[in-house]
C-alpha positions in Angstrom: 80.8 -160.1 165.1 83.7 -159.6 167.5 85.4 -156.5 169.0 88.7 -158.3 169.1 91.4 -156.8 166.8 93.0 -159.0 164.3 96.6 -157.7 164.2 98.1 -158.7 160.9 100.7 -158.1 158.2 100.1 -158.7 154.6 102.3 -158.4 151.5 100.5 -156.4 148.8 102.3 -156.0 145.5 105.6 -156.8 147.2 105.0 -154.3 150.0 104.4 -155.5 153.6 101.6 -153.6 155.3 100.6 -153.7 159.0 96.9 -153.3 160.0 94.3 -154.1 162.6 90.8 -155.1 161.8 87.9 -154.9 164.3 84.7 -156.5 163.0 81.5 -154.7 163.9 78.3 -153.1 162.8 77.7 -150.3 160.3 79.8 -149.2 157.3 83.5 -149.9 158.0 85.5 -146.9 159.3 88.9 -146.9 157.8 91.3 -144.7 159.8 94.2 -143.2 157.9 96.9 -141.4 159.8 99.2 -138.5 158.8 102.8 -138.2 157.7 105.3 -139.3 160.3 102.6 -140.9 162.4 101.1 -144.4 162.6 97.8 -146.2 163.2 98.6 -145.9 166.9 97.6 -142.2 166.8 93.9 -143.4 166.7 94.1 -145.8 169.7 92.1 -143.6 172.2 89.4 -143.3 169.6 89.4 -146.9 168.5 88.8 -148.1 172.0 85.6 -146.1 172.1 84.5 -147.1 168.6 85.0 -150.8 169.3 83.2 -150.6 172.6 80.2 -149.1 170.7 80.4 -152.1 168.3 81.6 -150.3 165.2 83.6 -152.0 162.5 87.1 -150.4 162.2 90.1 -150.9 160.1 93.4 -149.2 161.1 96.5 -149.3 159.0 100.1 -148.2 159.1 100.8 -146.5 155.8 103.8 -147.7 153.8 106.9 -146.4 155.4 105.2 -145.7 158.7 104.7 -147.6 161.9 105.1 -151.3 161.6 104.7 -151.4 157.8 107.7 -151.9 155.5 110.0 -148.9 155.0 111.2 -149.3 151.5 112.0 -147.0 148.7 108.9 -146.7 146.5 106.0 -144.6 145.4 104.6 -142.5 148.2 102.3 -140.3 146.1 98.7 -139.7 147.1 97.6 -141.9 144.2 99.8 -144.8 145.2 98.7 -144.5 148.9 95.0 -144.4 147.9 95.6 -147.6 145.9 97.2 -149.2 148.9 94.1 -148.6 150.9 92.0 -150.0 148.1 94.2 -153.1 147.9 93.9 -153.6 151.7 90.1 -153.4 151.5 90.2 -156.1 148.7 92.4 -158.2 151.0 90.0 -158.0 154.0 87.0 -158.5 151.7 85.3 -155.1 152.1 83.8 -153.3 149.1 82.7 -150.0 150.6 83.8 -147.9 153.5 83.9 -144.5 155.2 87.4 -143.0 155.0 88.6 -141.1 158.1 91.8 -139.2 157.3 94.0 -137.0 159.4 96.3 -134.4 157.8 98.0 -136.4 154.9 95.4 -139.0 155.6 92.7 -136.5 154.6 94.4 -136.0 151.3 94.5 -139.8 150.8 90.8 -140.0 151.6 89.9 -137.4 149.0 92.1 -139.1 146.4 90.5 -142.5 147.2 87.0 -141.0 146.7 88.2 -139.6 143.4 89.9 -142.7 142.1 87.4 -145.3 143.5 84.1 -143.4 143.7 82.0 -146.5 144.0 83.8 -147.7 147.1 83.6 -144.5 149.2 80.4 -144.1 151.2 81.5 -141.0 153.1 84.5 -139.1 154.4 85.8 -137.6 157.6 88.5 -135.1 157.0 90.5 -134.2 160.2 92.7 -131.1 159.9 93.1 -132.3 156.3 95.9 -131.6 153.9 95.1 -130.9 150.2 92.6 -128.0 150.8 94.9 -125.0 150.4 98.5 -123.9 149.9 99.4 -122.9 153.4 101.4 -125.3 155.6 103.6 -125.1 158.7 107.0 -123.5 158.2 108.5 -126.6 159.8 107.0 -128.9 157.2 108.1 -126.6 154.4 111.7 -126.6 155.8 111.7 -130.4 156.2 111.0 -130.7 152.4 114.1 -128.8 151.5 117.2 -130.5 150.1 119.7 -131.2 152.9 117.0 -132.2 155.4 118.6 -135.6 155.3 121.6 -134.1 157.0 119.7 -132.1 159.6 117.1 -134.6 160.7 119.6 -137.2 162.2 120.8 -134.4 164.5 117.5 -133.2 165.8 116.0 -136.7 166.1 118.9 -138.1 168.2 117.6 -139.3 171.5 119.5 -136.7 173.5 118.3 -133.9 171.2 114.7 -135.1 171.6 115.1 -135.1 175.4 116.4 -131.6 175.2 113.6 -130.4 172.9 111.1 -131.9 175.3 112.5 -129.9 178.2 112.5 -126.7 176.1 108.9 -127.3 175.1 107.8 -127.7 178.7 109.7 -124.6 179.7 108.2 -122.4 176.9 104.7 -123.9 177.6 105.1 -122.9 181.3 106.1 -119.4 180.4 103.0 -119.1 178.2 100.8 -120.6 180.9 100.0 -123.7 178.9 101.2 -127.3 178.6 104.3 -128.3 176.7 104.6 -126.8 173.2 105.7 -130.2 172.0 103.0 -132.8 172.7 103.8 -136.5 173.2 102.7 -137.4 169.7 105.3 -134.9 168.2 108.0 -136.3 170.5 107.1 -139.8 169.5 107.4 -138.9 165.8 110.9 -137.4 166.4 112.0 -140.5 168.2 110.8 -142.7 165.4 112.6 -140.5 162.8 115.9 -141.5 164.4 115.6 -144.7 162.4 117.2 -144.1 158.9 114.7 -146.1 157.0 111.8 -144.4 158.7 113.4 -141.0 158.0 113.8 -141.8 154.3 110.2 -142.8 154.0 109.0 -139.7 155.9 110.9 -137.4 153.6 109.7 -139.2 150.5 106.1 -138.9 151.6 106.4 -135.3 152.8 108.1 -134.1 149.6 105.2 -135.7 147.6 102.8 -133.2 149.0 104.8 -130.2 150.4 107.6 -128.0 149.1 109.2 -124.7 150.3 106.1 -122.7 149.1 103.6 -124.9 151.0 101.3 -127.7 150.0 101.9 -128.9 146.4 98.8 -130.9 145.9 95.2 -129.5 146.0 92.0 -131.5 146.0 89.8 -128.4 145.9 89.0 -128.8 142.2 88.0 -132.4 142.8 85.7 -131.7 145.7 82.6 -131.3 143.4 83.0 -135.0 142.4 82.6 -135.9 146.1 79.7 -133.5 146.6 77.2 -136.3 147.0 79.1 -137.8 149.9 78.2 -137.1 153.5 81.4 -135.4 154.6 82.4 -134.4 158.1 85.3 -132.0 158.6 86.9 -131.7 162.1 89.5 -129.0 163.0 91.2 -127.6 166.0 90.9 -123.8 166.3 94.6 -123.6 167.3 96.0 -125.7 164.5 99.5 -124.5 163.8 100.1 -126.9 160.9 97.1 -126.4 158.5 94.9 -123.4 159.0 91.3 -123.9 160.0 90.3 -121.5 157.1 91.0 -124.4 154.8 88.2 -126.4 156.4 85.8 -123.4 156.3 86.4 -122.9 152.6 86.1 -126.6 151.8 82.8 -127.2 153.6 81.2 -124.4 151.5 81.9 -126.5 148.4 80.3 -129.7 149.9 76.5 -129.8 149.8 76.5 -132.6 152.4 79.5 -131.3 154.4 79.7 -130.2 158.0 82.5 -128.6 159.9 83.0 -129.2 163.6 85.6 -127.2 165.5 87.3 -128.4 168.7 88.1 -125.4 170.9 91.6 -125.4 172.2 92.7 -128.2 170.0 95.8 -128.0 167.8 96.5 -130.3 164.8 95.2 -133.5 166.4 91.6 -132.9 167.5 91.0 -136.7 167.7 93.7 -136.9 170.4 92.6 -133.6 172.1 89.2 -135.0 172.9 88.9 -138.7 171.7 85.5 -139.2 173.4 83.9 -136.4 171.5 85.6 -137.4 168.3 84.5 -141.0 168.6 80.9 -139.8 169.2 81.1 -137.7 166.0 82.3 -140.7 164.0 79.5 -142.9 165.3 76.9 -140.3 164.4 78.5 -139.9 161.0 78.5 -143.6 160.5 74.8 -143.8 161.3 74.1 -140.9 158.9 76.0 -142.7 156.1 74.2 -145.9 156.8 70.8 -144.2 156.7 71.8 -142.3 153.5 72.6 -145.6 151.8 69.3 -147.2 152.8 67.4 -144.2 151.4 69.4 -144.3 148.2 68.5 -148.0 147.9 64.9 -147.3 148.4 64.8 -149.2 151.7 
């Protein structure tokens, strides 16, 4: 096995997908990012996982990062099928799904659609576990957002927002209210094709009233899976109460809270997050051996 990434693009059913594969030990960890983000959001975590010798697959979802940005089906079902198709391409049958925000919804949908291929889940500030969502996301789902986003994602506007965020953070005695990941997302949305894909993906799961899609009724079907939920206690996008309610429905579920973290606990403390993934990977591997009678 090698810890060197294989950076590749593949065309699956007419859609070009970008991904990185790190060969390694243990059940493969498939890292799925959130809406408006990309596989790069996992980089600080991936470095630690690969150093520890874990097998990792990181992808840019359709319409995100370096994957093709075309008009198409951005529903949870379609995105879960894309993950399945990529696993087929790299020759992996089973995996552990690690999903952040929208990626958590995709992970749960994957476990529901392809139960024999999901060995475990890690849901990070996951969508799909309740109605509440950030007012900003709800506003972005409205008709007319196509006219507003080009204005606020213009490079000069992003620079101004960065300055305002630092000033407000200083007044509150904290860092910038807009972290670098949020600013990177705004910069990427200045591209019209990226913006179109972002809105199509967002509107598939969010409307003005909040999250449109709920996986809560499907959680019992994943009750046998070792499931780790990770949340920041200062998440302004998806309330931590969603994680607390969900873990109560999962017999093999565990909730870990990152104090001081917002919507991206994996970036707030990547070392701790990577350690949690490695521990969960070992738990899943041991569970599989027990089930097989080994």
